[in-house]
N, C-alpha and C positions, 0 to 999 in steps of 0.2 A: 433134382436136388433141393433146391429152396422149399419144394413142398414138402419135402419128406422133415428137413432142416426145422419149418413151420410147426409141424406136426410134434417134435420132439420138444421145443420151446414152449408152445403154447399148450400143449395139453399130455404129452407122455400118454400117444397111444389113442387119444379123443380126435374125433372127427370136426376138422375147422375147415374154413377157407383161407384163401389164402389173403394176404393185404390188398386192400384197394388203394392204389393211387389216386389220390386227387390232386389237381395242380391247382391255388387260388391265384385269381389275378390279382393287382394290387388294386382295382376298383373293390375286392370285396375283403380284403384284410387294411388295407391303409398303411402299409410298409414303404417308406420310400428308399431308395439307395443312399439318400442322403442320411438317413437313420444310422448308416453302418459307418465303425471308424474308419479312418483313411486308410490305416494297414492293410485291415481285413479287406478293405475293397481292391488294395493293392495287391494284397495275396490271392485274392480268388482270381481277378482277371487275369494275372501272369499264369496262373495255372491253365486257364480257358483259353489264352492264347498259345498255351505250350501245346492245347490240345487233351487237356486232362478235363474231367469233372470236377467241378470245386463250390462248396454250399457252404455259408455258415451254420450251426447249426445248435441245437442243446438250449440251453437257458437263454440264449442270447435274441434267439427267435420269438421261446418264448416271453420275455421282458418286453420285447417292443411290440408285441400284439395284444399285452395286459396295459402299454403305455405307459411302460417302466425305462428309463434309461439301464442298460446293460453296463456292469462294470468291468467284463470284459467280454472277448469274441474268441470261439472258436470255431474252424475251418475244418470242414470233412471233403477230401478227395478221395480220387480211384486211385492216383498217383503212389507210387510207394516210397517211403522216407527218403531214399537216395534220388528218386527222380525230383522230389519235391526240393531237397537241398540244391540240386543242379539249378532248376528254374528260381528259386529266391537265394540271391546272392547272399545277403545276410541272414545266417541261421545257421543253426545246429541240432543234430540230432541227439537225443537224448533219450533215456532208459534202457532196462535190459529184457524184463518181459516181453514189452509191446513199446516197440520204437515209433515216438512220435517227432514232430522237428518243433522247436521255437521258432518263429519268424520275427526279427527284430527290426521295429522299426522307430529310430530315436528313443524314447523311453517308451515305448507299446511294446508289448509282446503280444503274438497271436501262436496260441497252439494248432499247428495244422496236423492231424491221423488222418489214417487211411481208413477206408470203409472197412469194418470189422464184420466177422460171422464168429457165430457161434461154433465151437467145434465139438463140444461136449455132446457126448450119445448115453442113453442109459444102461447099456452097455458095458461101456467105455468105464472100467476103473479107476483108471488111472487121472480121469478127468474130475470126478469130484471124489470128495471125501465120504464116510460114511453117516453123515447128516444131509447128504446131498448138495452141500456148497461146491460149486464151481473152483476148483484150482488149477485148470488150465482150458482158457478159450482164446488166447491169441491168434488168432488167424485170421487174413487178411480177405475180404470178400464184396461184396456188391451191396450198393447203396439200399436196396429192398433189405438184405440179410443184417445191412448196419441198422437200419432204423427196427426190428425186431428184435434184435438184441437189447435194444434201450429198455429202459424200467417202466417208465409212464408216458402215455399219450403225448402230453402237453410237452415233453422232453424229446420227440421222436420228429421235429418239424425239421425242413431244410428250405433256406429261403438261397437262392441264386440273385446278389444285386444285377446281374448284370441283365435280366429280364423282368427283373423285382416280381417273383413268382414265389411262393410259397409250395415245399411238395409235400403233401399230406397223405402218409399212408393207413392211419387208426384214425380218424375225423379227431385229429388234436385239438385243432381250431375249434370244433363243436365243443368241446370239452374245457376249452378256455372260456368260450363266453358262456358257456353254463356253471363256471367257476366248480370244477368237477375234477378231481386227481382221481385218475384209472390207472389200473397198471394193464398191462399189454401180456396178454397172455392169462395163464391160469397163476392165481394170485399166491396161492398157498407152493407152488412150484417154484415162483420164481423168487420167492422170501429163502427157500430151503437152497435156491444157487447163490444167494446173496444176501444173509441176513439184516446186513447194513441197509438194504432195501426200505425197511421197516424204518426205520432210524430217516430215512429220506423222505418217505412219506409224509411223516411228521411235520419235518423243517418245510417241504414243502407247504403243506398244507395251510401251518402258520404261516408262512412267511408270504405266500400270495392271496391269504383270506379266502383258501378253498376249504371244500367237502371231502372228504376222503369216501370214495366210493364204495356202497356197501360190500360189494364182492373183495374189494381190496381190503376192506379194515377187519372184516371177519377172523382170518385167519390168524391177525395178529397177536392178539394174547394166547393162543392157544403156540404160536411157535417163538413167541418170544425169549426163551429158553436158550435157543442157538444163538444168542447174539454171542453167550460163552464161547463159543465155537471160534468167533471171528479174532486174528490176533489183535493182539492189545495197542499194538502203534496204530494199525488201520482205524480201531475205535477212538481213538484218541483223535483222530484226525477230523473225523467224521462227528464226534461232540463236539470239538473247537470250530467246528461250520454252525453247527446249531447254535451254540453259545454265542458266536459273532454276527450270527445272521439278522441283527436287527430287530431281531423278532424274539430274542430269549426266552423273554415272559411268559409269551404264548405258546414257545415251544415247550417251557416245561411244563404248561398246563396240560399240553396236547400229549406229553409222554406218562404224563399222568394217568389222563384219561384212557389212554390204552392200555396201562400196564407196561410199559418200558423203562419207567424209571429204576427199576430195582437193579443194580448190581453195574449199573453205569459207573454211579460216582460212589463206591463204596462208602457207608458211613453218609453219606448225602440221604442215602434211604432216610434213617432215622431223621435228621434234620426236617425234611419236609413234612414228616407228621408231628413234629413241635411247634406250637405256634410261633416261640420265641427266636427258632433258630428258622423256620419257614418267611418271617418276617425281615431279616436279616437279608437273606438271600435272593427275594424279591427286591431288594432296594438295590443290591448290588446289581441285578440283573437289569432293573430300569434304567439304574444311573450307565450302563455300559449299552443298552439300547438307543439311549438320548447320546452320547458321544458318536456312536457311528451314524445316527441321523445329522448331527452337527460335522461330522467327516473330522472327527478328534481321533487321534491315536489311541488304540487300544493295546493294554499290557495282559496278555493270558494268564502269566505270573499272579497280578492283581485280581484278576478274576478266580482263579482257582484257590488262591489264599483268602478269596469272601466266600467260595463255596465251600470251603473246609474248616472255615474259622469256629462255627458251632461244637464242632468236635472236638478241636483242638481247646475251646475254652473246658468244656466239660471233661477232657483228660488232665487237664494241669488241675482242676477242681479234687478230682479225683484223687490225684496222687499227692500234691498239698495235703489232704486228707489222712495222709496215711502218714505224715511227717516229715516230708520233705517241704525244704524251703520253696517261696513261690517262683524263682528263676528258673533254678534246677528242675522245677515240677514242670513249669513252661516249654523247655526244652525237651525235656522227655517225651510229653504230647505230641509236640511237634514230631518226633523220629515214628511215632507209635502212628500217626495217623498217616503219615507220609508211605510208610511202609507197607499200610493193610489197602490205602486205596493203589498202590503200584501192582499190588498183584493182577488187577483189571485192566484198569484204565492206562496205565505205563505214561504218566506226565513227565515228559522228558526231564531229566536233572537240573539242565540249565534251569527249569523254572524252580527249583527247589531254594537256591540261593535266596531269589526274590521274594518269597512267599516265607523265608524265615525270618529274612530282615523286616518285613513288614509287620508280623507278628511280635517278632522280640521287641519292636521299637514302642508299641502298646501300651507297655508298662511308663515308659519315658515320657507321655504326655501328662502324667498325675505330677509330676515333680516340675515346679514353676519356682524354684527359688535358685538363688546362687547363679553359678554359671552355665548350670543345666539345660537350662534353655537354648542358649548361646550356643553350646555345643551341640543341641539334636538339631536347630536351625540348618547348621552347616554338613549334617547327614547328607550324603548323596542322594537315601531312598527317603528325603524326609518328605516332597510332596505326595510320594505314594502312601507312604504311612501316615500321612494327615488326613488325606481324604477316607483312609479305609476308617480312620477313627470318628470324623465325621459321618459318614455311613452308622457307625457304631453307635454316636450321639441321636440320628435320625431312627435309630429304632428300638430306642429307649435302655440303650444296655448301659452306656454311661451318661455322665450329667452333660447337659448340651451347653451350658454355661461355660465348663473345659473346650468345649469345642472352638465357641466363639472368642473365648479369652485367646485360644491361639492363632486365630484368624485375623486380630487385632494384632497381637503380639508381633508377628512375622513381617506386619505392612507397617510398623508403628517404626520414630526415630527412637535413636540411641536416648535419648532424655526421657520418652516416653515410657521404653522399654523396662527402663530402671524405675520409673515409679508402678510402673504393673508386675514386677516380681514380688512374690509371694512370700513373706518370711514363714518359715515352718517350724512351729512348738516342738522345740527338743527337749526331752525330762533331763531335768540336772544328772550329769554322772557323779556321783559321788566315791571319791577315793576310798576303799577297804582300809580301814587301820586293823593293826595287830592284837594280839588278847591285850586286856588291861590287866597295867602292872600291879601286882599287890602290894601293899602297904607295908612297910617294913614295922616289926613291931614298936611300940611304944611313940609311932608318931603320933604328935599333938593336932588339935582342930585346924589351928593354922593352917598348919604344911598342907591339909587337907583343902583346908579354902584355897589355898593359890595352886595348889594343882589343879582343880577345878576349876582356876581363874584361867589357868594355861591353855586348858584342854577346852574351854570356851573358846579363847581366843584363835584357839585352832581349828574349830570347826569355822570359826568364821572363813579362816584364810580359807579352808577348803570350798 
């Protein structure tokens, strides 16, 4: 069964060898059980004591072997979700298509999944769509089957904390040492099964500073259009992971190099080809990467507002040139841009309000007189909007002196703020006068002079 499955997954009829399991001792890989989170240790030990197999898997093992601290830990086991729940007291089963278990330890959550196997076969019309994308692959299997259904060799490693061993079916440890990202199986077929793997290849290569293996890279440009067949919600999730990877600038460059950026963020395609827009986007992503490195919170709404801002500006200028007032033009442009990208990426509507508030507040930073600066400071979204304005100033889009003024104003005391206010010159509004009264016939010069004098006084009063 496994040999047949392996032929289907790795070659669709090609002659291939079975995966060869290599067990690496701690002397060869250096990962100790102390490097595993207490919760993941507790889960694996509990399952093993109950008679099941249990390993730390995936990205956590990969990161530990590279020398990075994993953000979270996942566990794979041959126990079913119901069996896991019986063993792990504080846990809950989640998911519909494929159930997994969340094990809870104080603030930490460890995801526990049952070994999985690919069910799809070439003749199974219900398992894949017309493009080859798998739509049904949720079947429990063995550890070997679970390894071969994973995408890249560096993500198919299993760590046994009890014996401090790394179980390696595809020389993933060798690829880590070579800084190489290699696909398990025939790359074109794996991309057809799940086109998102092309985005994952870019994300992992950028995040890990790895080189995509030639065989894995070659089909990407040809198959890039398959991403249009991916559900928009899933595409958004993967794009968000890429942008919040902490290496978003490099990810974006890699996307362009592989020809994958077109269509992911409609309208962003144009931005990346325009120096002004590209400069702003790169600054926004660099700022995001820096905040992630400093473990500061990140707002997806702010990030997407930055990515789409250039097109909002262009749209507002176009609409305004057609005779619309600035503020209505801006709001019409916002709706245009958001509607256009939703056809593909499906940014959740909960981010719309954040983006619109950030965009609409930009005009208010130009007003620095009267009570308007005070009212703007009280806005709950002020900090995000100000950070956005600072990015615009850094890119040369607005006067940097205005950004510095706002930086000082928000930290000044009441007296200094009052002195900082800028009085805006306004043209005097003159009251319109009615038509001049005709002089009665026979009126003498003196009366004319008197009338002129009165009009002169009236003008002064106006």
